[in-house]
C-alpha positions as CSV (number, residue, x, y, z in Angstrom):
1,M,143.2,12.4,-57.1
2,K,140.0,11.9,-59.0
3,N,139.7,12.4,-62.9
4,I,136.6,14.1,-64.5
5,L,136.6,13.3,-68.0
6,T,134.4,16.2,-70.3
7,L,133.0,14.4,-73.7
8,N,132.0,17.9,-74.7
9,K,132.8,21.9,-74.0
10,I,131.2,21.9,-70.4
11,A,130.7,25.6,-68.8
12,A,133.8,26.7,-66.5
13,C,130.7,27.6,-63.7
14,G,130.1,23.8,-63.3
15,T,134.1,22.6,-64.1
16,D,135.4,25.3,-61.7
17,L,133.4,23.5,-58.7
18,F,135.5,20.5,-58.9
19,D,138.0,20.7,-56.0
20,K,141.3,21.5,-57.9
21,A,143.4,19.3,-54.9
22,A,140.9,16.3,-55.7
23,Y,140.3,16.3,-59.1
24,T,141.6,16.8,-63.1
25,V,139.1,17.9,-65.3
26,G,139.6,17.5,-68.9
27,D,138.9,16.1,-72.1
28,A,142.1,13.5,-72.1
29,V,142.3,12.4,-68.8
30,E,142.7,8.5,-68.3
31,N,140.5,6.1,-65.7
32,P,138.0,8.7,-65.2
33,T,135.8,8.6,-62.1
34,G,133.2,10.5,-63.5
35,I,132.0,11.9,-67.1
36,L,130.7,14.8,-67.9
37,V,128.6,14.9,-71.3
38,R,126.5,17.3,-73.3
39,S,125.6,15.8,-77.0
40,A,128.6,13.6,-77.2
41,A,127.2,9.8,-78.3
42,M,128.0,7.2,-75.8
43,H,126.5,3.9,-77.3
44,E,129.5,2.7,-79.1
45,M,131.9,4.0,-76.4
46,E,134.4,1.4,-74.8
47,L,133.5,2.5,-70.7
48,P,136.5,2.6,-68.6
49,E,135.9,0.0,-65.2
50,S,136.9,3.4,-63.2
51,V,133.8,5.2,-64.2
52,L,131.3,5.7,-61.5
53,A,129.1,8.2,-62.9
54,I,128.2,10.0,-65.7
55,A,126.4,13.2,-65.8
56,R,124.4,14.8,-68.8
57,A,124.6,18.6,-68.8
58,G,120.9,18.6,-70.2
59,A,117.7,16.9,-69.8
60,G,117.5,14.3,-72.6
61,T,119.6,11.0,-72.4
62,N,119.1,9.4,-76.0
63,N,122.9,9.7,-76.6
64,I,123.7,7.2,-73.4
65,P,123.3,3.6,-73.2
66,V,121.4,4.1,-69.8
67,D,120.1,0.6,-69.1
68,K,123.5,-0.9,-70.1
69,Y,125.4,1.3,-67.8
70,G,122.8,0.7,-65.0
71,E,123.7,-2.8,-65.2
72,A,127.1,-2.1,-65.2
73,G,126.6,0.1,-61.8
74,V,127.2,3.1,-63.3
75,V,124.6,5.8,-62.3
76,V,123.6,8.0,-64.9
77,F,122.4,11.7,-64.1
78,N,120.5,14.3,-66.0
79,T,119.5,18.0,-65.0
80,P,116.2,18.2,-65.0
81,G,114.8,21.7,-65.1
82,A,118.1,23.8,-65.6
83,N,117.5,24.3,-69.2
84,A,113.4,24.5,-68.5
85,N,113.4,28.6,-69.1
86,A,115.5,28.6,-72.3
87,V,113.4,25.8,-74.0
88,K,110.0,27.3,-72.6
89,E,111.2,31.0,-74.3
90,L,112.0,29.0,-77.8
91,V,108.7,27.3,-77.4
92,L,106.7,30.7,-77.1
93,C,108.6,31.9,-80.1
94,G,107.5,28.7,-81.7
95,L,103.7,29.6,-80.9
96,F,104.3,32.6,-83.2
97,L,106.5,31.3,-85.7
98,A,103.5,28.4,-86.0
99,S,101.0,31.7,-86.5
100,R,102.5,34.0,-88.5
101,K,104.5,33.3,-91.5
102,V,107.4,35.4,-89.9
103,T,110.4,33.2,-91.4
104,D,108.7,33.1,-94.8
105,G,107.9,36.7,-95.0
106,I,111.7,37.6,-93.7
107,A,112.7,35.2,-96.7
108,W,111.0,37.1,-99.1
109,A,111.8,40.4,-97.7
110,Q,115.5,39.8,-98.4
111,S,114.7,38.9,-101.9
112,L,113.8,42.0,-102.4
113,K,117.2,43.6,-102.2
114,D,117.7,44.2,-105.7
115,E,114.4,46.3,-106.2
116,G,115.4,49.8,-105.2
117,D,112.8,52.5,-104.4
118,M,110.1,49.9,-105.3
119,V,110.4,48.1,-102.1
120,G,108.1,49.8,-100.1
121,K,105.1,49.0,-102.8
122,L,106.5,45.5,-103.1
123,V,106.1,44.8,-99.2
124,E,102.9,46.4,-99.2
125,K,101.6,44.4,-102.1
126,G,102.9,41.3,-101.2
127,K,102.7,41.1,-97.6
128,S,99.1,39.3,-97.5
129,Q,100.6,36.1,-98.5
130,F,102.1,35.8,-95.2
131,V,99.0,36.7,-92.9
132,G,98.3,34.3,-89.9
133,P,96.3,34.3,-86.8
134,E,96.8,35.7,-83.2
135,I,97.0,33.4,-80.4
136,L,95.0,35.2,-78.0
137,G,91.9,33.3,-77.1
138,K,93.4,30.1,-79.2
139,K,93.4,26.7,-77.5
140,L,96.5,25.2,-76.5
141,G,97.1,21.9,-75.7
142,V,100.3,21.0,-73.7
143,I,101.6,17.7,-73.4
144,G,103.9,16.6,-70.7
145,L,103.4,19.0,-67.6
146,G,107.0,18.7,-66.1
147,A,109.4,21.0,-65.8
148,I,109.1,22.8,-69.3
149,G,105.6,21.7,-70.1
150,G,104.4,23.5,-67.2
151,M,106.2,26.6,-67.5
152,V,104.9,26.6,-71.2
153,A,101.4,26.3,-70.0
154,N,101.6,29.2,-67.4
155,A,103.2,31.3,-70.0
156,A,100.9,30.9,-72.8
157,D,98.0,30.9,-70.0
158,A,99.5,34.4,-69.3
159,L,99.4,35.3,-72.8
160,G,95.8,35.0,-72.9
161,M,95.6,31.3,-74.6
162,D,92.8,28.9,-73.2
163,V,95.1,26.0,-72.0
164,Y,94.8,22.4,-71.9
165,G,97.2,20.3,-69.8
166,Y,97.7,16.5,-70.0
167,D,100.4,14.4,-68.3
168,P,99.0,11.0,-66.4
169,Y,102.6,11.2,-64.3
170,M,102.6,14.5,-63.0
171,S,104.1,15.2,-59.6
172,V,102.1,16.9,-56.7
173,Q,104.8,19.7,-57.1
174,A,103.8,20.5,-60.4
175,A,100.3,20.4,-60.2
176,W,100.6,22.6,-57.2
177,G,102.6,24.8,-60.0
178,L,100.0,25.0,-62.9
179,N,98.1,28.4,-62.9
180,P,94.3,27.2,-61.9
181,S,93.0,28.6,-64.9
182,I,94.6,25.7,-66.9
183,H,92.4,22.7,-67.8
184,Q,93.8,19.4,-66.8
185,V,92.5,16.6,-69.0
186,S,92.7,13.1,-68.0
187,D,92.5,12.0,-71.9
188,M,95.0,12.8,-74.7
189,A,92.1,12.2,-77.2
190,E,90.6,15.7,-75.6
191,I,93.6,17.4,-76.4
192,F,93.4,16.5,-80.1
193,K,89.9,17.2,-80.9
194,T,89.8,20.3,-79.1
195,C,93.0,22.1,-79.4
196,D,93.8,24.6,-82.3
197,Y,97.8,24.4,-81.1
198,I,99.6,21.5,-79.5
199,T,102.7,21.4,-78.3
200,L,104.9,18.1,-77.1
201,H,106.8,18.0,-73.5
202,V,107.3,14.3,-73.0
203,P,110.4,11.7,-73.4
204,C,111.1,9.6,-76.4
205,L,109.9,6.0,-75.1
206,D,108.4,3.0,-76.8
207,S,105.1,4.2,-75.1
208,T,105.6,7.9,-76.8
209,K,107.5,7.4,-80.0
210,G,105.5,8.3,-83.1
211,M,102.4,9.3,-80.9
212,I,101.5,12.2,-83.5
213,N,100.8,10.1,-86.5
214,A,98.1,9.6,-89.2
215,E,95.6,8.1,-86.7
216,T,96.3,11.0,-83.9
217,M,96.2,13.7,-86.6
218,A,93.0,12.5,-88.1
219,T,91.3,12.8,-84.6
220,M,92.6,16.8,-84.6
221,K,91.0,19.8,-85.6
222,D,91.3,20.9,-89.3
223,G,94.6,23.5,-89.7
224,V,96.1,22.2,-86.6
225,R,99.3,23.8,-85.7
226,I,102.1,21.4,-84.2
227,L,105.0,22.4,-82.0
228,N,107.9,19.6,-81.0
229,F,110.5,21.0,-78.9
230,A,110.8,17.7,-76.9
231,R,112.5,14.8,-79.4
232,G,111.9,14.6,-83.4
233,E,111.0,10.6,-82.6
234,L,107.6,11.7,-81.5
235,V,106.7,12.6,-84.7
236,N,106.3,10.2,-87.5
237,N,107.5,12.4,-90.4
238,T,106.0,10.6,-93.2
239,D,102.3,11.1,-91.7
240,M,103.3,14.5,-90.9
241,I,104.2,15.7,-94.4
242,A,100.9,14.1,-95.7
243,A,99.1,16.1,-93.3
244,L,100.4,18.8,-94.1
245,E,100.1,18.7,-97.7
246,S,96.2,18.1,-97.1
247,G,95.7,21.1,-94.8
248,K,95.0,18.8,-91.8
249,V,98.1,20.4,-90.1
250,A,98.8,24.1,-91.0
251,R,102.4,24.7,-89.7
252,Y,104.8,22.4,-87.8
253,V,107.5,23.7,-86.1
254,V,110.4,21.3,-85.3
255,D,113.5,21.8,-83.5
256,F,114.8,18.3,-84.4
257,P,115.0,18.4,-88.1
258,K,115.4,15.7,-90.4
259,A,116.3,15.4,-94.0
260,D,112.9,14.4,-94.9
261,I,111.2,16.9,-93.3
262,L,113.3,20.1,-94.7
263,G,112.3,22.0,-97.5
264,V,108.3,20.9,-96.8
265,A,105.9,24.0,-97.1
266,N,104.7,25.2,-93.7
267,V,107.3,23.5,-91.6
268,V,109.8,25.6,-89.7
269,P,112.6,23.7,-88.6
270,L,115.1,24.8,-85.7
271,P,118.6,23.6,-85.6
272,H,118.1,22.1,-81.9
273,L,118.3,25.8,-80.3
274,G,115.8,24.8,-77.4
275,A,118.6,24.9,-74.7
276,S,121.2,27.1,-77.0
277,T,121.2,30.2,-74.1
278,P,124.4,30.6,-72.0
279,E,122.6,30.8,-69.2
280,S,120.7,27.4,-69.8
281,E,124.6,25.8,-70.5
282,D,125.7,27.5,-67.3
283,N,123.0,26.0,-65.1
284,C,122.8,22.4,-66.6
285,A,126.9,22.4,-66.2
286,V,126.4,23.8,-62.5
287,M,123.5,20.8,-61.5
288,A,125.8,17.9,-63.5
289,A,129.0,19.0,-62.0
290,K,127.2,19.2,-58.2
291,E,125.1,15.6,-59.0
292,L,128.7,14.2,-59.9
293,I,130.6,15.4,-56.9
294,D,127.6,14.7,-54.5
295,Y,128.0,11.0,-55.6
296,I,131.5,10.5,-55.7
297,E,132.0,12.0,-52.3
298,N,129.0,11.3,-50.5
299,G,126.8,8.4,-52.2
300,N,124.2,10.7,-52.8
301,I,121.9,10.2,-55.9
302,V,119.8,12.8,-57.0
303,N,118.3,13.2,-60.7
304,S,119.3,9.6,-61.6
305,V,117.9,8.1,-64.8
306,N,118.4,4.7,-63.9
307,Y,118.9,4.3,-60.2
308,P,116.8,5.2,-57.6
309,N,117.0,8.9,-55.8
310,V,118.5,8.2,-52.6
311,A,120.3,11.1,-50.5
312,G,120.8,12.0,-47.2
313,P,123.5,13.3,-44.6
314,R,126.4,11.1,-43.6
315,C,126.3,10.2,-39.5
316,S,129.3,8.1,-39.2
317,P,132.8,7.4,-40.0
318,C,132.1,5.7,-42.9
319,R,129.6,4.9,-45.7
320,V,129.1,1.7,-47.7
321,C,127.6,2.3,-51.0
322,V,125.8,-0.8,-52.9
323,L,124.1,-0.9,-56.3
324,H,122.7,-4.0,-56.5
325,K,119.5,-5.9,-58.2
326,N,115.7,-5.3,-56.6
327,E,115.2,-8.8,-55.5
328,P,113.5,-10.1,-52.5
329,G,115.5,-10.7,-49.6
330,L,119.0,-9.3,-51.0
331,I,118.8,-6.4,-48.2
332,A,118.7,-8.9,-45.7
333,K,121.6,-10.8,-47.0
334,I,123.8,-7.6,-47.3
335,S,123.1,-7.0,-43.6
336,A,123.8,-10.5,-42.7
337,V,127.1,-10.2,-44.4
338,M,128.0,-6.9,-42.6
339,S,126.9,-8.6,-39.4
340,E,129.0,-11.6,-39.8
341,D,132.1,-9.3,-40.5
342,K,131.2,-7.5,-37.2
343,I,130.4,-4.3,-38.7
344,N,127.7,-2.3,-37.0
345,V,125.2,-0.3,-39.2
346,E,124.4,2.9,-37.6
347,S,121.7,3.6,-40.3
348,M,120.6,2.6,-43.8
349,L,118.8,4.0,-46.8
350,N,117.4,2.0,-49.4
351,R,115.4,2.7,-52.5
352,S,114.6,0.8,-55.5
353,R,113.6,1.8,-59.3
354,K,112.5,-1.1,-61.3
355,E,115.1,-3.9,-61.8
356,L,117.6,-1.9,-59.8
357,A,118.2,-0.6,-56.3
358,Y,120.3,1.2,-54.2
359,S,121.4,1.0,-50.5
360,V,123.6,3.3,-48.6
361,L,124.8,2.1,-45.4
362,D,126.5,4.3,-42.8
363,V,128.6,2.0,-40.3
364,D,130.7,2.5,-36.9
365,S,134.2,1.9,-38.4
366,V,135.9,2.0,-41.7
367,V,135.4,-1.2,-44.0
368,S,138.2,-3.6,-45.0
369,E,138.6,-4.3,-48.7
370,A,138.1,-7.8,-47.1
371,V,134.4,-6.8,-45.6
372,L,133.7,-4.9,-49.5
373,A,134.6,-8.4,-51.2
374,D,132.3,-10.4,-49.4
375,V,129.3,-7.9,-49.9
376,A,130.3,-7.9,-53.8
377,A,130.1,-11.6,-53.7
378,V,126.3,-11.8,-52.5
379,E,124.5,-12.6,-55.7
380,G,122.5,-9.9,-57.0
381,V,125.1,-7.3,-56.0
382,I,126.5,-5.1,-59.1
383,R,129.1,-2.8,-57.2
384,V,129.8,-1.8,-53.8
385,R,132.3,0.9,-52.4
386,C,133.3,2.6,-49.1
387,I,133.4,6.4,-48.7
388,V,135.5,7.6,-45.5
């Protein structure tokens, strides 16, 4: 029996995918084989040695020490695209909130409750303070054209915006999915100087943290409207507040509010609602569960954030899975050990990702613990296991 630990509430449509005869799923299981998590912070968590993999039911993995777990031979998965439509829809809402002072108008209208028969006249008199532009024909810059950014770009294009997209790492598949009328630019600076609206859809990395700051905002059009449904750390809040006060930025819609930006005029803070739909939670739960099951039962890695994707059908009675360093000659050493132990390798898959690599060897007979120990003893091997 294998145990799956849930650190957050995971939709039943995902947890029900685990065969009850083979798995126990719950928030109090011991010695888990895998972990399902949404937003729970894992950086200070003491991870049991039994854990083979962690699946994050969502795209971002900032709550997980990805590199640390990779060095320990723990595969971390995410669920790219599972919540893309939910976020896309909220970004479209954000475009309108950035343009029309809807939230301010709602709050003001609510304040008129005790005005009785005067409400109608007061509304007509006061509505001019909430005037805002239409998005039709305006230029929208989409920074990051992955699962979410691509959908946002296409939807905004359909709404009549003039869309510019920037993504130096865009996949061929993502490029094919973009409407042909979208302008793909090779320099983010072109978006900064050209666009009336800018929306961020990139991960938070050392290279992207604080990418919206005083220097970059200075190159933007006066009155630019910025949307951040990716990660709060992409924007320097101190610089953003100054830009809002000067009028350089007309409106800032952010799904990651922090204390310093709350209460600032022309900030529209949302309480991290991007993926908060039942459909999104279901999609993420199902994808995360399938990733764990496929890795535990077949050794396949799909959508990992710390190891390379390696997946293929099993073609022998036994599959040996080796997580190891990406070092020259290491695969040859592993193969040599298998050969010395009289193990015939029928097929092998191997991929690397930066400093880490993964090899899957389908062999013609069940491998003993002694053979696994020999493979584990090879310098550079992080973890090895056998699936029968």
